[in-house]
KETI-961668 format. One line per 8 residues: number of its first residue (from 1); for each residue x, y, z of N, C-alpha, C, O, CB. Coordinates in pm, whole numbers, padded with zeros to 5 digits. Glycine has a CB too. Example, Ala and Ser with C-alpha at 12.3 -4.5 7.8 and 13.67 -1.06 7.14 Angstrom:
residues 2
1) 01319 -00569 00780 01230 -00450 00780 01320 -00330 00780 01424 -00332 00846 01131 -00447 00905 ~ 01285 -00225 00708 01367 -00106 00714 01290 00003 00787 01341 00114 00804 01408 -00060 00572
end
This chain:
residues 159
1) 11889 10087 09979 11830 09951 09928 11752 09991 09795 11683 10093 09794 11721 09874 10046 ~ 11763 09918 09693 11678 09918 09590 11579 09793 09556 11602 09675 09580 11758 09943 09488 ~ 11481 09839 09503 11361 09733 09476 11292 09760 09338 11261 09877 09314 11240 09744 09595 ~ 11267 09667 09247 11236 09687 09111 11077 09609 09139 11046 09504 09195 11362 09610 08985 ~ 11004 09711 09075 10852 09652 09079 10803 09671 08928 10841 09761 08852 10741 09744 09197 ~ 10715 09574 08900 10640 09577 08778 10497 09609 08810 10428 09526 08869 10651 09446 08704 ~ 10452 09716 08775 10318 09745 08794 10227 09725 08682 10271 09747 08570 10308 09870 08834 ~ 10101 09684 08696 10016 09658 08545 09911 09778 08584 09842 09778 08685 09926 09468 08514
9) 09913 09871 08492 09833 09996 08481 09744 10000 08362 09780 09963 08250 09923 10115 08476 ~ 09641 10041 08387 09536 10075 08264 09608 10168 08186 09686 10256 08222 09387 10143 08309 ~ 09561 10130 08049 09632 10229 07938 09539 10331 07911 09469 10334 07810 09671 10158 07794 ~ 09538 10427 08017 09445 10594 08015 09532 10666 08068 09614 10624 08149 09294 10623 08108 ~ 09523 10792 08026 09598 10913 08065 09577 10936 08230 09469 10942 08289 09541 11047 07973 ~ 09705 10947 08284 09680 10964 08431 09739 10857 08502 09813 10886 08596 09535 10970 08467 ~ 09721 10744 08475 09736 10634 08534 09889 10616 08592 09911 10564 08701 09693 10533 08438 ~ 09984 10662 08513 10130 10643 08556 10142 10736 08692 10183 10704 08804 10243 10695 08426
17) 10097 10853 08643 10122 10972 08763 10054 10914 08898 10112 10917 09006 10040 11140 08720 ~ 09935 10865 08882 09877 10807 08991 09949 10683 09074 09932 10667 09195 09755 10767 08941 ~ 10030 10600 08995 10100 10508 09044 10231 10567 09125 10280 10511 09224 10128 10420 08934 ~ 10275 10679 09071 10404 10722 09111 10385 10808 09244 10477 10831 09322 10475 10803 08992 ~ 10267 10849 09258 10222 10936 09373 10237 10868 09505 10291 10931 09595 10075 10977 09357 ~ 10194 10744 09528 10211 10685 09659 10357 10650 09698 10397 10639 09814 10129 10562 09664 ~ 10430 10634 09588 10583 10624 09615 10658 10742 09666 10737 10747 09760 10652 10588 09493 ~ 10616 10839 09584 10686 10975 09640 10628 11016 09776 10702 11073 09856 10662 11104 09535
25) 10495 10989 09808 10442 11045 09934 10505 10978 10058 10497 11027 10171 10288 11028 09938 ~ 10575 10849 10024 10638 10786 10149 10789 10832 10154 10861 10793 10246 10627 10617 10145 ~ 10837 10919 10054 10980 10937 10067 11067 10864 09977 11184 10897 09960 11019 10905 10194 ~ 11007 10757 09913 11103 10665 09827 11157 10756 09703 11098 10853 09656 11016 10522 09766 ~ 11272 10708 09663 11325 10778 09557 11298 10703 09420 11336 10586 09417 11471 10799 09583 ~ 11244 10748 09318 11238 10685 09188 11369 10696 09104 11413 10799 09054 11125 10744 09111 ~ 11423 10572 09098 11542 10562 09023 11528 10531 08869 11602 10589 08789 11621 10460 09085 ~ 11425 10433 08826 11402 10431 08684 11257 10404 08667 11190 10354 08758 11490 10327 08611
33) 11201 10441 08536 11074 10400 08508 11094 10353 08360 11153 10423 08278 10964 10516 08532 ~ 11042 10233 08330 11026 10192 08194 10890 10155 08171 10832 10064 08230 11114 10084 08159 ~ 10833 10242 08067 10671 10232 08031 10670 10210 07878 10693 10297 07794 10575 10382 08073 ~ 10639 10078 07854 10655 10033 07688 10488 10006 07667 10430 09906 07710 10775 09859 07651 ~ 10434 10099 07603 10295 10083 07570 10279 09958 07477 10183 09881 07483 10240 10215 07501 ~ 10385 09947 07389 10396 09845 07303 10390 09692 07350 10364 09606 07267 10509 09870 07242 ~ 10411 09662 07473 10413 09544 07546 10262 09521 07626 10246 09427 07703 10540 09554 07647 ~ 10169 09608 07599 10042 09593 07665 09971 09458 07631 09987 09399 07524 09954 09710 07627
41) 09895 09418 07728 09819 09296 07720 09658 09353 07733 09612 09394 07840 09869 09183 07849 ~ 09593 09349 07624 09457 09418 07641 09465 09577 07674 09527 09655 07601 09379 09345 07762 ~ 09406 09612 07775 09395 09745 07813 09500 09770 07925 09497 09877 07987 09251 09776 07858 ~ 09591 09677 07952 09668 09684 08057 09833 09715 08018 09881 09655 07922 09644 09553 08130 ~ 09901 09791 08080 10033 09825 08042 10126 09781 08154 10102 09825 08266 10044 09975 08012 ~ 10226 09703 08138 10343 09662 08241 10435 09799 08250 10483 09860 08154 10444 09515 08180 ~ 10448 09833 08389 10544 09956 08399 10644 09910 08508 10607 09881 08622 10463 10105 08442 ~ 10775 09906 08469 10879 09864 08543 10933 10000 08631 10977 10098 08572 10989 09795 08441
49) 10926 09994 08761 10979 10103 08843 11089 10051 08928 11077 09941 08984 10871 10168 08928 ~ 11190 10121 08941 11306 10081 09048 11303 10204 09153 11323 10320 09119 11474 10066 08970 ~ 11279 10169 09262 11266 10268 09377 11376 10239 09475 11421 10124 09485 11123 10259 09449 ~ 11421 10339 09548 11518 10323 09660 11477 10398 09778 11415 10505 09776 11656 10367 09620 ~ 11517 10334 09880 11483 10394 10011 11533 10283 10127 11597 10183 10095 11310 10427 10018 ~ 11502 10308 10246 11524 10192 10350 11417 10084 10329 11327 10103 10247 11514 10247 10507 ~ 11427 09963 10407 11333 09875 10394 11194 09923 10443 11090 09890 10386 11376 09761 10458 ~ 11198 09993 10538 11046 10047 10609 10990 10139 10498 10868 10133 10481 11065 10149 10773
57) 11059 10220 10424 10997 10317 10339 10938 10229 10215 10821 10238 10176 11107 10435 10292 ~ 11045 10135 10154 10983 10055 10038 10874 09962 10083 10798 09927 09993 11091 09970 09964 ~ 10851 09917 10198 10764 09840 10237 10619 09938 10236 10513 09904 10184 10814 09776 10376 ~ 10642 10052 10298 10518 10149 10309 10484 10191 10159 10368 10224 10130 10554 10292 10407 ~ 10581 10188 10066 10549 10232 09936 10461 10132 09871 10361 10168 09808 10671 10255 09856 ~ 10502 09987 09887 10416 09875 09853 10288 09885 09918 10193 09880 09839 10478 09747 09887 ~ 10259 09897 10032 10143 09909 10127 10043 10018 10043 09932 09991 09997 10196 09969 10292 ~ 10115 10148 10037 10045 10240 09963 09976 10226 09814 09862 10260 09782 10128 10330 09958
65) 10070 10173 09743 10035 10112 09607 09932 09999 09621 09838 10023 09546 10165 10054 09535 ~ 09919 09904 09679 09819 09808 09711 09685 09865 09752 09575 09834 09705 09869 09723 09817 ~ 09713 09964 09859 09573 10026 09909 09514 10119 09806 09394 10144 09814 09590 10112 10049 ~ 09581 10168 09717 09530 10256 09602 09467 10168 09496 09392 10212 09408 09647 10342 09537 ~ 09503 10037 09510 09441 09934 09400 09534 09924 09285 09488 09883 09179 09294 09982 09341 ~ 09655 09957 09295 09762 09939 09196 09812 09789 09179 09867 09737 09277 09880 10029 09237 ~ 09800 09729 09085 09856 09578 09101 10001 09569 09061 10055 09604 08956 09772 09469 09007 ~ 10043 09524 09153 10203 09484 09156 10208 09317 09093 10158 09217 09145 10273 09492 09347
73) 10265 09323 09000 10274 09176 08921 10403 09115 08944 10424 08995 08931 10258 09187 08756 ~ 10495 09207 08982 10650 09141 08994 10704 09226 09091 10670 09344 09100 10753 09140 08850 ~ 10805 09158 09180 10881 09245 09281 11028 09165 09263 11040 09043 09276 10807 09244 09458 ~ 11119 09243 09235 11267 09207 09218 11271 09081 09136 11331 08984 09182 11345 09185 09359 ~ 11210 09075 09018 11216 08973 08916 11137 08855 08964 11156 08751 08901 11360 08934 08882 ~ 11056 08853 09060 10971 08741 09115 10822 08770 09077 10769 08873 09119 10988 08729 09277 ~ 10761 08691 09007 10623 08724 08981 10544 08701 09109 10577 08603 09177 10565 08640 08862 ~ 10444 08780 09152 10364 08791 09248 10225 08738 09202 10149 08683 09281 10367 08927 09294
81) 10200 08752 09094 10070 08696 09031 10078 08650 08881 10131 08722 08796 09960 08806 09040 ~ 10022 08527 08854 10032 08498 08736 09886 08484 08680 09788 08472 08753 10116 08387 08724 ~ 09880 08486 08541 09764 08465 08450 09755 08320 08421 09855 08262 08378 09776 08547 08316 ~ 09638 08255 08443 09627 08105 08421 09504 08107 08334 09406 08175 08364 09613 08007 08562 ~ 09510 08029 08224 09399 08001 08137 09347 07852 08133 09424 07756 08130 09437 08042 08002 ~ 09223 07842 08133 09155 07722 08137 09028 07718 08031 08945 07808 08023 09112 07700 08283 ~ 09028 07609 07961 08915 07602 07859 08828 07495 07922 08884 07393 07964 08964 07563 07701 ~ 08708 07506 07931 08596 07405 07976 08509 07373 07852 08476 07463 07775 08497 07468 08098
89) 08477 07259 07836 08388 07218 07721 08282 07098 07760 08313 06988 07805 08486 07167 07597 ~ 08155 07144 07733 08056 07053 07781 07928 07118 07784 07913 07225 07725 08089 07000 07911 ~ 07842 07067 07844 07708 07128 07835 07688 07204 07981 07699 07137 08084 07588 07008 07803 ~ 07664 07317 07985 07651 07398 08102 07553 07501 08104 07532 07559 07998 07766 07455 08129 ~ 07485 07536 08211 07365 07622 08201 07432 07763 08263 07544 07766 08315 07221 07554 08295 ~ 07362 07856 08252 07428 08008 08286 07435 07999 08438 07528 08055 08497 07324 08155 08234 ~ 07334 07928 08507 07346 07926 08643 07466 07870 08721 07523 07920 08818 07245 07866 08680 ~ 07495 07738 08648 07612 07671 08665 07745 07736 08641 07844 07714 08712 07604 07568 08592
97) 07743 07812 08544 07866 07907 08500 07877 08015 08610 07988 08041 08656 07841 07985 08344 ~ 07779 08070 08649 07792 08171 08767 07852 08096 08895 07949 08138 08958 07640 08238 08807 ~ 07789 07990 08922 07843 07914 09035 08002 07867 09015 08075 07860 09114 07747 07784 09055 ~ 08045 07841 08905 08191 07806 08869 08269 07921 08903 08371 07905 08971 08214 07770 08717 ~ 08232 08044 08860 08303 08179 08877 08304 08215 09017 08403 08265 09069 08236 08295 08796 ~ 08189 08189 09085 08197 08216 09237 08309 08112 09304 08403 08146 09376 08039 08191 09309 ~ 08280 07998 09268 08379 07894 09311 08531 07929 09302 08605 07916 09400 08356 07774 09227 ~ 08576 07977 09172 08696 08043 09159 08724 08158 09239 08824 08159 09311 08709 08077 09040
105) 08648 08250 09234 08671 08360 09323 08670 08358 09475 08709 08449 09548 08587 08443 09291 ~ 08620 08238 09513 08618 08230 09665 08767 08168 09713 08798 08155 09832 08483 08126 09716 ~ 08843 08137 09612 08970 08077 09631 09059 08206 09703 09047 08319 09658 09034 08016 09477 ~ 09131 08183 09796 09215 08288 09839 09330 08320 09740 09407 08234 09699 09270 08254 09971 ~ 09335 08448 09705 09464 08489 09608 09428 08459 09463 09515 08459 09376 09608 08398 09644 ~ 09301 08434 09439 09264 08393 09292 09136 08494 09271 09063 08536 09360 09221 08209 09273 ~ 09129 08522 09129 08999 08576 09086 09019 08568 08947 09125 08571 08884 08961 08723 09137 ~ 08867 08553 08893 08838 08529 08739 08857 08686 08690 08790 08781 08730 08664 08456 08703
113) 08966 08691 08591 08998 08814 08520 08916 08848 08390 08884 08962 08356 09140 08807 08486 ~ 08887 08725 08318 08830 08750 08197 08749 08594 08166 08778 08487 08218 08956 08802 08081 ~ 08659 08616 08082 08575 08505 08054 08514 08506 07913 08456 08609 07877 08470 08500 08155 ~ 08521 08410 07838 08485 08406 07702 08387 08292 07704 08412 08187 07764 08608 08388 07601 ~ 08266 08315 07632 08194 08189 07648 08105 08188 07496 08060 08288 07439 08089 08192 07805 ~ 08094 08046 07449 08012 08005 07337 07928 07899 07392 07965 07790 07435 08093 07959 07212 ~ 07797 07951 07383 07690 07856 07440 07595 07821 07314 07568 07906 07230 07599 07930 07573 ~ 07545 07687 07309 07440 07629 07213 07351 07556 07296 07350 07566 07419 07498 07535 07099
121) 07281 07488 07236 07182 07402 07304 07241 07268 07327 07182 07189 07400 07052 07390 07224 ~ 07344 07238 07275 07417 07094 07292 07552 07106 07346 07615 07005 07377 07432 07014 07154 ~ 07599 07224 07360 07756 07225 07413 07780 07366 07441 07718 07458 07387 07876 07167 07299 ~ 07879 07379 07532 07933 07532 07560 08099 07520 07557 08168 07426 07597 07874 07598 07730 ~ 08131 07617 07510 08303 07646 07550 08333 07759 07619 08307 07869 07570 08401 07662 07427 ~ 08390 07747 07737 08431 07845 07822 08578 07868 07834 08649 07784 07891 08379 07818 07942 ~ 08626 07977 07785 08761 08022 07814 08763 08130 07932 08718 08244 07929 08823 08082 07684 ~ 08832 08058 08045 08840 08144 08175 08982 08174 08199 09066 08084 08208 08779 08069 08304
129) 09015 08318 08213 09140 08364 08262 09148 08405 08402 09082 08503 08434 09181 08468 08187 ~ 09221 08344 08492 09229 08384 08619 09362 08441 08664 09462 08407 08601 09193 08278 08694 ~ 09374 08527 08770 09486 08559 08808 09498 08513 08939 09406 08521 09020 09509 08685 08791 ~ 09634 08453 08970 09650 08385 09112 09779 08431 09147 09870 08457 09068 09641 08217 09118 ~ 09784 08442 09288 09920 08472 09351 09987 08333 09332 09925 08228 09313 09913 08525 09520 ~ 10118 08346 09341 10207 08231 09329 10171 08087 09429 10176 07969 09394 10355 08294 09367 ~ 10134 08143 09558 10113 08048 09655 09965 07975 09644 09924 07888 09721 10134 08119 09791 ~ 09902 08024 09544 09777 07973 09525 09748 07890 09390 09638 07848 09352 09691 08085 09536
137) 09868 07877 09328 09852 07825 09190 09825 07659 09206 09765 07606 09113 09995 07862 09096 ~ 09861 07585 09307 09832 07462 09320 09683 07451 09344 09610 07385 09270 09911 07405 09421 ~ 09641 07516 09446 09485 07514 09473 09406 07561 09354 09290 07521 09345 09446 07607 09596 ~ 09452 07639 09265 09353 07684 09170 09353 07551 09066 09248 07499 09029 09397 07843 09096 ~ 09473 07510 09030 09468 07386 08948 09376 07288 08992 09290 07246 08916 09594 07325 08941 ~ 09390 07237 09137 09305 07132 09185 09155 07176 09162 09079 07089 09120 09336 07103 09339 ~ 09107 07293 09182 08970 07350 09192 08943 07328 09063 08849 07251 09042 08947 07499 09242 ~ 08999 07375 08968 08949 07364 08812 08916 07221 08766 08816 07198 08698 09067 07418 08710
145) 09009 07118 08808 08980 06976 08784 08872 06923 08840 08807 06837 08780 09076 06900 08820 ~ 08837 06966 08963 08734 06925 09043 08607 06963 08981 08517 06881 08959 08747 06979 09175 ~ 08599 07113 08947 08486 07158 08859 08475 07095 08750 08357 07073 08721 08489 07284 08823 ~ 08560 07049 08664 08540 06966 08536 08481 06835 08580 08389 06792 08510 08681 06940 08453 ~ 08521 06760 08688 08469 06623 08716 08317 06649 08784 08232 06563 08760 08580 06536 08823 ~ 08288 06745 08853 08161 06779 08910 08059 06811 08789 07947 06760 08784 08179 06905 09011 ~ 08107 06899 08694 08010 06943 08597 08019 06874 08470 07969 06916 08365 08022 07081 08574 ~ 08094 06750 08486 08125 06668 08342 08170 06752 08228 08116 06761 08118 07993 06592 08284
153) 08269 06808 08266 08330 06906 08142 08473 06858 08097 08545 06787 08166 08347 07075 08195 ~ 08499 06896 08001 08642 06866 07960 08722 06989 07993 08688 07103 07959 08658 06829 07803 ~ 08851 06954 08076 08912 07069 08118 09058 07075 08037 09135 06979 08038 08925 07066 08281 ~ 09078 07164 07987 09212 07196 07929 09283 07317 08003 09232 07429 08005 09195 07231 07776 ~ 09389 07291 08055 09463 07379 08119 09622 07405 08051 09678 07319 07983 09463 07326 08263 ~ 09670 07511 08076 09818 07530 08042 09913 07442 08134 09888 07405 08248 09857 07686 08061 ~ 10013 07419 08069 10132 07352 08163 10240 07445 08205 10332 07404 08276 10209 07234 08088
end
């Protein structure tokens, strides 16, 4: 049985070897590796790895990768996590911003990955990038719009 994974690795020396170790340690065979540094987003590089083994071995490889903190963003062509951007505009305090981030991070399968903020005495613009598992996307969209209503913020999301 073959499985194709896309891993998201930091663009620092040794990360690829560290990601391959858990796969080899369970006896899975590495068939192909596609590592394109030109495709990176920020400091992260997607690496496609095709592995081979029986179902139990492949499941164990995924478990070991996850335990090691290696992010699997796609499995057999199906995205497991998506990045979602939202822009919030309005007057907001630092304390309210912290509450918003905590609110988002408390959703199962969701976390704030990046935050850009411009604050003035009259208005704030916040760009928040979140990572969400596929089954959490609807929950995240609902939460962002509720936050907008609650804090009287204009909410702009991707479609």
